[in-house]
MIKOLVO-655609 format. One line per 8 residues: number of its first residue (from 1); their letters; for each residue z, x, y of C-alpha. Coordinates in pm, 1 decimal, always signed. Layout:
N
NUM	A	Z X Y; ... .
This chain:
477
1	XXXXXXXX	+3091.1 +1525.0 -520.1; +3147.6 +1289.9 -822.6; +3241.7 +1426.6 -1157.6; +2997.5 +1387.5 -1421.0; +3085.6 +1076.0 -1657.9; +3128.1 +1160.0 -2019.2; +2994.0 +902.3 -2249.3; +3227.5 +749.9 -2477.7 .
9	XXXXXXXX	+3052.4 +808.9 -2752.2; +3084.5 +1157.9 -2745.6; +3459.7 +1136.8 -2651.5; +3511.7 +962.2 -2958.9; +3310.2 +1190.2 -3160.1; +3499.8 +1491.0 -3007.4; +3846.4 +1338.1 -3109.9; +3726.9 +1258.5 -3426.8 .
17	XXXXXXXX	+3622.0 +1621.5 -3523.8; +3930.4 +1770.3 -3347.0; +4141.2 +1528.6 -3584.9; +3943.3 +1630.9 -3867.4; +3998.8 +2006.2 -3814.2; +4360.5 +1937.7 -3753.6; +4402.5 +1774.2 -4099.1; +4222.9 +2022.7 -4274.2 .
25	XXXXXXXX	+4402.0 +2350.4 -4152.1; +4719.1 +2159.7 -4274.9; +4891.1 +2381.8 -4523.4; +5158.6 +2131.0 -4617.5; +5189.4 +1973.6 -4974.1; +5105.2 +1607.2 -4910.1; +5326.4 +1497.4 -5237.6; +5633.6 +1644.5 -5032.0 .
33	XXXXXXXX	+5869.1 +1361.7 -4865.8; +5908.1 +1387.7 -4490.0; +6202.8 +1227.9 -4326.5; +6122.1 +993.4 -4045.7; +6382.3 +1170.9 -3810.1; +6435.0 +1525.1 -3733.0; +6705.6 +1732.0 -3829.7; +6928.2 +1770.6 -3487.4 .
41	XXXXXXXX	+6878.4 +2126.3 -3515.0; +6541.8 +2093.1 -3388.0; +6469.0 +2137.7 -3041.5; +6125.7 +2139.3 -2834.7; +6006.3 +2367.0 -2591.5; +5780.6 +2214.7 -2343.2; +5412.2 +2342.5 -2332.2; +5369.3 +2532.2 -2019.5 .
49	XXXXXXXX	+5141.5 +2362.2 -1770.0; +4779.8 +2504.3 -1809.5; +4615.0 +2637.2 -1483.3; +4298.8 +2484.7 -1383.6; +3982.5 +2640.2 -1516.9; +3808.1 +2868.7 -1275.5; +3499.2 +2749.6 -1101.8; +3236.5 +3005.7 -1069.6 .
57	XXXXXXXX	+3132.4 +3014.0 -717.3; +2785.6 +2959.4 -652.7; +2565.1 +3223.9 -493.6; +2342.3 +3177.4 -211.3; +2013.8 +3170.0 -368.9; +2172.2 +2907.0 -618.9; +2293.9 +2682.9 -379.9; +1915.5 +2722.5 -187.4 .
65	XXXXXXXX	+1747.2 +2650.9 -521.6; +1979.7 +2346.7 -543.9; +1912.4 +2224.8 -173.4; +1532.5 +2269.3 -224.4; +1556.3 +2056.5 -531.2; +1774.6 +1797.5 -384.0; +1523.6 +1783.3 -96.1; +1245.0 +1735.1 -309.3 .
73	XXXXXXXX	+1427.0 +1439.1 -514.0; +1517.4 +1268.0 -175.6; +1900.3 +1330.5 -215.6; +1948.3 +1418.6 +142.1; +2330.7 +1433.2 +121.7; +2304.0 +1680.7 -162.2; +2050.1 +1861.0 +15.7; +2243.2 +1889.2 +338.2 .
81	XXXXXXXX	+2565.5 +2000.9 +151.8; +2389.9 +2265.9 -24.8; +2205.0 +2396.6 +280.9; +2505.5 +2409.4 +490.2; +2685.9 +2608.9 +181.8; +2432.2 +2882.8 +188.0; +2478.8 +2931.3 +577.1; +2858.4 +2935.8 +516.4 .
89	XXXXXXXX	+2845.0 +3193.9 +242.7; +2511.2 +3368.7 +277.3; +2483.2 +3735.6 +466.3; +2119.9 +3779.6 +406.1; +1913.7 +3662.0 +693.1; +1627.1 +3538.3 +509.4; +1827.5 +3289.9 +335.4; +1996.8 +3194.2 +643.7 .
97	XXXXXXXX	+1673.6 +3124.7 +818.4; +1542.1 +2937.5 +530.3; +1854.5 +2724.2 +522.1; +1834.6 +2633.9 +904.9; +1483.7 +2541.7 +895.2; +1527.8 +2332.8 +551.2; +1820.9 +2157.6 +729.5; +1571.9 +2059.0 +1031.9 .
105	XXXXXXXX	+1325.8 +1936.4 +779.1; +1568.3 +1716.9 +601.0; +1709.5 +1577.3 +957.8; +1352.0 +1491.1 +1048.4; +1247.3 +1323.2 +726.2; +1579.3 +1139.8 +759.2; +1506.7 +1031.6 +1136.7; +1817.8 +1216.3 +1265.9 .
113	XXXXXXXX	+1580.0 +1352.9 +1540.7; +1872.6 +1504.8 +1780.8; +2027.6 +1709.4 +1504.1; +1693.0 +1875.5 +1405.9; +1661.6 +1939.6 +1759.6; +1965.1 +2107.3 +1761.7; +1923.7 +2322.5 +1457.9; +1565.5 +2412.9 +1554.1 .
121	XXXXXXXX	+1694.0 +2553.2 +1889.5; +1939.6 +2767.7 +1726.7; +1685.8 +2864.7 +1428.3; +1413.5 +2940.8 +1704.8; +1672.3 +3155.1 +1917.5; +1840.9 +3333.8 +1625.1; +1537.2 +3417.0 +1388.6; +1241.4 +3486.1 +1649.2 .
129	XXXXXXXX	+1092.1 +3728.7 +1421.5; +1101.8 +3504.3 +1109.5; +745.6 +3423.4 +951.8; +834.1 +3032.8 +1001.6; +884.0 +3033.2 +1360.9; +545.8 +2854.6 +1383.6; +693.5 +2576.0 +1159.4; +1014.0 +2568.1 +1356.0 .
137	XXXXXXXX	+785.4 +2465.6 +1664.5; +574.1 +2223.3 +1493.1; +902.4 +2064.7 +1349.3; +1055.6 +2048.3 +1669.6; +742.1 +1901.9 +1847.1; +765.8 +1610.9 +1619.2; +1100.8 +1573.5 +1673.6; +1058.1 +1549.8 +2045.1 .
145	XXXXXXXX	+738.7 +1331.5 +2002.4; +1023.8 +1071.7 +1803.0; +1255.0 +1076.1 +2067.5; +948.7 +1035.1 +2363.0; +1002.9 +1380.0 +2492.4; +619.7 +1426.0 +2513.8; +618.3 +1679.6 +2751.2; +839.6 +1909.4 +2538.7 .
153	XXXXXXXX	+655.7 +1820.3 +2223.5; +293.0 +1948.7 +2415.0; +486.0 +2283.4 +2501.1; +580.3 +2326.9 +2142.1; +256.8 +2220.4 +1996.7; +74.9 +2476.1 +2208.6; +304.4 +2738.2 +2085.1; +211.1 +2633.7 +1737.2 .
161	XXXXXXXX	-133.5 +2678.3 +1794.1; -106.7 +3008.6 +1955.2; +116.7 +3108.2 +1638.5; -132.0 +2971.6 +1388.5; -501.4 +2896.3 +1529.5; -751.4 +2735.8 +1274.5; -526.0 +2546.4 +1039.4; -389.7 +2203.8 +1187.6 .
169	XXXXXXXX	-625.4 +2261.8 +1529.7; -755.0 +1911.1 +1468.1; -440.2 +1716.1 +1403.8; -245.0 +1883.3 +1657.9; -478.5 +1850.1 +1962.5; -509.3 +1502.9 +1872.2; -151.4 +1439.5 +1876.6; -105.9 +1651.0 +2220.0 .
177	XXXXXXXX	-391.5 +1433.2 +2338.6; -201.6 +1083.9 +2235.7; +108.6 +1247.6 +2414.4; -91.3 +1311.5 +2753.8; -220.3 +957.7 +2725.5; +110.9 +816.5 +2710.7; +254.5 +1003.2 +2994.6; -29.9 +860.8 +3191.5 .
185	XXXXXXXX	-273.8 +1133.4 +3189.4; -569.3 +1015.7 +2977.5; -811.8 +1232.8 +3144.6; -621.2 +1524.4 +3068.8; -617.2 +1412.5 +2690.5; -984.0 +1403.8 +2680.4; -1027.4 +1805.2 +2636.7; -768.6 +1794.6 +2337.9 .
193	XXXXXXXX	-964.1 +1518.8 +2177.4; -1269.3 +1705.7 +2219.5; -1146.1 +2008.5 +2071.3; -987.4 +1817.5 +1788.5; -1356.4 +1714.7 +1732.7; -1483.8 +2059.8 +1704.3; -1219.4 +2156.0 +1459.4; -1218.2 +2126.0 +1075.2 .
201	XXXXXXXX	-980.8 +1871.3 +973.9; -872.2 +1509.1 +832.1; -914.6 +1334.1 +1155.6; -1207.2 +1121.9 +1154.4; -1461.9 +1135.4 +1435.3; -1480.5 +782.0 +1472.8; -1115.2 +753.7 +1571.2; -1094.9 +1083.5 +1813.4 .
209	XXXXXXXX	-1460.8 +947.3 +1999.3; -1288.4 +575.5 +2018.8; -953.7 +774.6 +2161.4; -1219.5 +947.3 +2418.5; -1332.0 +605.6 +2522.9; -1019.4 +455.5 +2559.4; -905.7 +740.3 +2785.4; -1203.4 +690.1 +2999.2 .
217	XXXXXXXX	-1087.3 +333.4 +3042.3; -723.1 +401.1 +3095.4; -830.5 +649.3 +3367.7; -1069.8 +362.0 +3532.5; -1376.0 +538.1 +3438.8; -1553.6 +237.5 +3307.4; -1903.9 +340.4 +3279.9; -1806.0 +628.5 +3091.9 .
225	XXXXXXXX	-1578.8 +395.0 +2849.0; -1875.8 +186.2 +2848.0; -2128.0 +465.6 +2718.0; -1834.3 +587.7 +2472.0; -1838.0 +235.4 +2312.0; -2179.3 +171.5 +2296.0; -2274.2 +520.2 +2137.4; -2027.4 +446.1 +1868.1 .
233	XXXXXXXX	-2148.8 +61.9 +1838.1; -2489.1 +175.4 +1782.8; -2384.0 +421.1 +1530.4; -2157.5 +192.0 +1316.8; -2282.5 -39.7 +1011.7; -1905.9 -163.4 +970.7; -1875.8 -537.1 +1101.2; -1515.5 -493.5 +1142.8 .
241	XXXXXXXX	-1578.1 -178.4 +1363.5; -1855.2 -336.7 +1552.3; -1600.6 -632.5 +1603.4; -1334.3 -396.9 +1741.7; -1592.8 -231.6 +1976.4; -1762.5 -569.9 +2106.0; -1402.6 -668.7 +2220.0; -1345.9 -310.4 +2402.5 .
249	XXXXXXXX	-1662.7 -356.0 +2569.0; -1640.9 -728.7 +2662.5; -1271.3 -648.9 +2811.3; -1431.2 -349.8 +3000.2; -1656.8 -574.7 +3142.1; -1433.5 -826.5 +3232.3; -1238.2 -561.0 +3425.5; -1566.1 -483.9 +3621.1 .
257	XXXXXXXX	-1611.7 -843.8 +3717.7; -1907.1 -895.1 +3459.5; -1800.1 -1201.1 +3303.5; -2129.4 -1283.7 +3166.4; -2192.3 -955.6 +2987.0; -1855.7 -1001.4 +2845.6; -1919.6 -1328.3 +2716.2; -2248.9 -1242.2 +2524.1 .
265	XXXXXXXX	-2058.7 -948.6 +2353.8; -1784.9 -1193.8 +2237.1; -2027.0 -1442.9 +2120.2; -2245.4 -1193.9 +1911.1; -1895.3 -1128.8 +1723.3; -1866.7 -1518.7 +1685.5; -2202.1 -1508.4 +1517.8; -2221.4 -1176.7 +1319.5 .
273	XXXXXXXX	-1848.1 -1107.2 +1257.7; -1615.3 -1412.9 +1201.9; -1393.4 -1257.9 +974.9; -1258.6 -994.1 +1215.5; -937.4 -1060.4 +1419.7; -1112.2 -887.0 +1713.0; -1364.5 -1192.6 +1711.2; -1095.6 -1443.6 +1734.9 .
281	XXXXXXXX	-922.2 -1278.1 +2044.7; -1292.4 -1299.2 +2205.2; -1311.0 -1665.0 +2106.4; -1000.5 -1739.6 +2240.6; -1141.8 -1600.4 +2562.5; -1459.5 -1792.8 +2525.7; -1289.8 -2111.4 +2471.1; -1055.8 -2075.4 +2762.7 .
289	XXXXXXXX	-1363.6 -1994.6 +2986.4; -1551.1 -2314.2 +2880.2; -1801.3 -2123.5 +2712.5; -1974.3 -2327.8 +2469.1; -1948.4 -2217.4 +2081.5; -2066.6 -2363.4 +1754.2; -1816.3 -2540.8 +1588.9; -1888.6 -2396.9 +1256.6 .
297	XXXXXXXX	-1865.6 -2062.5 +1364.2; -1532.8 -2169.1 +1548.8; -1395.9 -2315.5 +1240.6; -1476.6 -2018.9 +1024.0; -1325.3 -1801.1 +1285.3; -996.8 -2009.7 +1292.9; -978.7 -2004.8 +928.3; -1004.6 -1639.9 +888.8 .
305	XXXXXXXX	-729.8 -1601.6 +1179.7; -515.1 -1803.8 +983.4; -534.1 -2069.0 +1282.7; -550.7 -2364.8 +1042.3; -490.0 -2650.3 +1277.4; -813.5 -2561.9 +1513.5; -1037.3 -2465.6 +1204.6; -938.2 -2828.1 +1077.7 .
313	XXXXXXXX	-1046.5 -2995.6 +1385.6; -1367.9 -2758.3 +1435.9; -1497.1 -2854.9 +1063.1; -1401.1 -3203.7 +1097.3; -1617.5 -3220.3 +1398.8; -1919.9 -3058.8 +1203.9; -1896.4 -3315.6 +889.5; -1876.9 -3591.2 +1153.3 .
321	XXXXXXXX	-2203.4 -3459.8 +1323.5; -2386.5 -3229.9 +1086.0; -2192.5 -3267.5 +701.8; -2269.5 -2964.9 +466.9; -2136.7 -2863.2 +147.9; -2026.0 -2543.8 +329.6; -1823.6 -2706.9 +580.6; -1653.2 -2939.3 +335.6 .
329	XXXXXXXX	-1562.5 -2650.5 +149.0; -1415.5 -2446.9 +435.3; -1205.2 -2770.8 +527.3; -1094.3 -2778.8 +159.1; -962.2 -2425.0 +179.5; -813.2 -2519.0 +533.1; -638.2 -2840.0 +377.7; -511.3 -2615.6 +111.4 .
337	XXXXXXXX	-321.3 -2393.6 +351.5; -192.0 -2665.1 +553.4; -15.4 -2786.7 +255.6; -229.9 -3077.4 +112.6; -389.5 -2982.8 -206.7; -494.1 -3324.7 -263.0; -698.3 -3328.6 +38.6; -841.3 -2992.9 -44.7 .
345	XXXXXXXX	-942.1 -3126.3 -399.4; -1110.6 -3414.0 -276.7; -1316.2 -3168.1 -35.1; -1398.6 -2955.8 -319.7; -1509.1 -3237.3 -540.0; -1739.4 -3383.7 -255.0; -1933.8 -3025.4 -262.2; -1953.2 -3042.5 -640.2 .
353	XXXXXXXX	-2076.3 -3411.1 -667.9; -2278.8 -3443.1 -334.7; -2423.4 -3036.0 -274.7; -2541.1 -2914.8 -599.8; -2764.5 -2654.3 -400.9; -2529.5 -2556.9 -152.5; -2398.9 -2170.2 -157.8; -2071.1 -2280.6 -202.5 .
361	XXXXXXXX	-2088.3 -2506.3 -505.8; -1996.0 -2311.5 -771.1; -1689.8 -2148.5 -534.4; -1597.1 -2531.9 -501.8; -1529.1 -2543.4 -883.3; -1334.5 -2247.3 -858.0; -1103.1 -2323.2 -601.5; -1054.7 -2682.7 -732.2 .
369	XXXXXXXX	-915.2 -2528.5 -1034.4; -703.8 -2295.2 -846.1; -585.4 -2562.5 -677.2; -483.8 -2741.7 -983.9; -324.1 -2431.8 -1089.4; -162.5 -2290.6 -823.3; -46.4 -2568.4 -595.3; -43.3 -2869.2 -857.9 .
377	XXXXXXXX	+98.7 -2661.6 -1175.4; -176.6 -2862.4 -1358.3; -295.4 -2559.7 -1604.8; -500.2 -2836.5 -1822.3; -688.0 -2988.9 -1536.8; -762.5 -2640.3 -1414.7; -887.7 -2565.0 -1770.0; -1100.2 -2867.1 -1805.2 .
385	XXXXXXXX	-1263.4 -2798.4 -1436.6; -1353.0 -2423.9 -1531.7; -1518.6 -2551.9 -1842.7; -1701.3 -2832.7 -1679.5; -1844.7 -2565.5 -1425.9; -1987.0 -2359.4 -1718.1; -2123.9 -2695.5 -1891.5; -2273.2 -2829.8 -1553.8 .
393	XXXXXXXX	-2441.7 -2477.8 -1476.8; -2444.6 -2249.5 -1762.1; -2670.4 -1988.8 -1577.2; -2441.2 -1975.7 -1281.6; -2312.4 -1614.9 -1180.2; -1935.2 -1724.3 -1250.3; -1985.4 -1898.3 -1546.0; -1851.8 -1595.6 -1771.2 .
401	XXXXXXXX	-1592.7 -1539.0 -1516.5; -1472.8 -1903.3 -1566.3; -1455.6 -1906.7 -1950.7; -1240.1 -1586.1 -1920.8; -1025.1 -1754.3 -1683.9; -991.2 -2073.1 -1889.1; -941.4 -1871.6 -2208.7; -620.9 -1712.0 -2008.2 .
409	XXXXXXXX	-490.4 -2057.1 -1894.0; -517.2 -2192.1 -2255.5; -294.9 -1885.0 -2367.5; -70.9 -1944.3 -2111.1; -52.1 -2295.5 -2201.9; +24.6 -2209.1 -2556.5; -323.2 -2331.3 -2671.4; -431.0 -2015.7 -2891.8 .
417	XXXXXXXX	-729.1 -2188.3 -3091.4; -861.4 -2336.7 -2788.4; -825.7 -1961.6 -2631.5; -983.2 -1786.1 -2904.8; -1234.8 -1990.8 -2896.9; -1320.2 -1993.4 -2515.6; -1309.1 -1607.2 -2537.6; -1549.8 -1582.7 -2795.6 .
425	XXXXXXXX	-1809.0 -1819.1 -2632.0; -1825.0 -1530.0 -2348.1; -2000.2 -1283.8 -2563.0; -2195.7 -1545.9 -2739.6; -2334.8 -1743.4 -2444.8; -2362.2 -1423.7 -2205.6; -2365.3 -1125.2 -2435.9; -2496.6 -881.4 -2151.6 .
433	XXXXXXXX	-2208.4 -952.0 -1926.0; -1934.3 -695.1 -1902.1; -1684.1 -961.9 -2018.1; -1819.9 -1006.1 -2317.2; -1640.7 -730.5 -2521.4; -1321.5 -832.8 -2369.0; -1376.4 -1160.0 -2485.0; -1418.2 -1090.0 -2840.8 .
441	XXXXXXXX	-1161.9 -866.0 -2827.8; -890.1 -1080.3 -2683.0; -1035.2 -1346.4 -2953.4; -959.6 -1083.7 -3230.4; -567.2 -1030.4 -3056.9; -527.3 -1408.0 -3073.5; -649.7 -1461.0 -3398.4; -400.0 -1190.7 -3520.8 .
449	XXXXXXXX	-144.0 -1369.7 -3384.9; -217.0 -1676.9 -3545.6; -236.3 -1462.8 -3853.5; -587.4 -1514.6 -3923.9; -678.7 -1170.8 -4019.4; -964.0 -1158.1 -4160.6; -1151.9 -1341.3 -3869.5; -945.5 -1112.0 -3626.2 .
457	XXXXXXXX	-1128.2 -785.0 -3794.6; -1452.3 -961.9 -3738.5; -1391.9 -1056.2 -3393.4; -1253.7 -658.1 -3347.7; -1611.0 -548.3 -3507.2; -1787.7 -783.0 -3274.6; -1629.4 -667.6 -2977.4; -1714.0 -297.2 -3070.5 .
465	XXXXXXXX	-2074.6 -390.2 -3089.6; -2082.7 -565.9 -2747.2; -1893.1 -257.6 -2584.7; -2205.0 -45.2 -2729.1; -2455.8 -324.4 -2578.6; -2298.6 -289.9 -2239.1; -2288.2 +77.5 -2239.4; -2674.2 +68.9 -2305.9 .
473	XXXXX	-2732.6 -205.4 -2039.6; -2536.6 +11.1 -1782.5; -2758.0 +329.0 -1860.9; -3073.0 +124.9 -1826.4; -3182.5 +159.8 -2185.9 .
């Protein structure tokens, strides 16, 4: 253990006060002359070597407290030393059992699983009547799982459930089911998942029911797997979840030889869930099988899956045959991801100039500004783009947001006068917007930085007033 470091200032002050005390305790007359050399009769007797100060031995209770605190702080080395010290010096069986269990937890938390199992073996054999024996079985089961000893883990988890039923049943049954599946016993896993479903706990119903379906699939019970997946699909409103289930259903149908049925599920995801990664996996299957897929949807799925080259090719084919603002917009996004910001801006500008009614028109302005700021480091052009969006479409839903971003960019550029004017515009032009209050407040802060104290006060008062207006609007008054 390293010695504590005493700050230099404390050493200095200690020396200072010792010196002062010594000088004040002197009874000699300062007017008397003292020779620089000592008389020859004077001899020195060496001072005796001081003995080391005895360090009090810590009690086992103190060591346990230190161990628990170090464990809580994540100081594994200090905690291990303290737990081991308790085991060496304590004669109390409760302290010894607690130290052994604490050491086992430490080994698990620090990924020392063989050491944890060895310590837990000792704990469970030595302290069989101790109240934390169930915890010992639970911890040893976790260590066995980490080492891939699933069968041994299952036995310990079952012992835990025998000792403490009704506490972690859902979690433990789920882990037992997963261990059974890993050992190639999927049908044996299903009853554990079903018991986990019936027990209260934090494990989600969807997760457990999906595991049941996967177990049926692993066991070759395809019809039962399809029934489980389809039931979950019909109950879910989540796009990502439905994409996952479509892929699972499709893969199961392929295994059964029903390729047309599988392609239908993949196409459903292509049309309805293009952002999901599982949709991309289905798309790859469709393309490899020669199944026709809409090029725009194909480009969209490739873009979200970060397959940018195929996405670029797909959007370019769309633009050649049936151009649209949305196609140009997404091709601009792809171009930017491929490291071509100038081509990206060209595509965004095409949307702005040629497709004012396109759903992506305002987003094209926004992405153009983002490209100028982030990819070209041209904040002034980005500010101009955002302000042009507001001037071109003051009623657009993103206008207030564009003003706020333009004000921040102006501040970052050091254009404080412009920034405070733009921030004030938010409340003046969009008084009911949630950014109105913040705009006035930031305008006040910027005026204060410009030493315009009177107008700064006015802006703060205006911010307070708009805050009340926004609060009333939120309450529906």
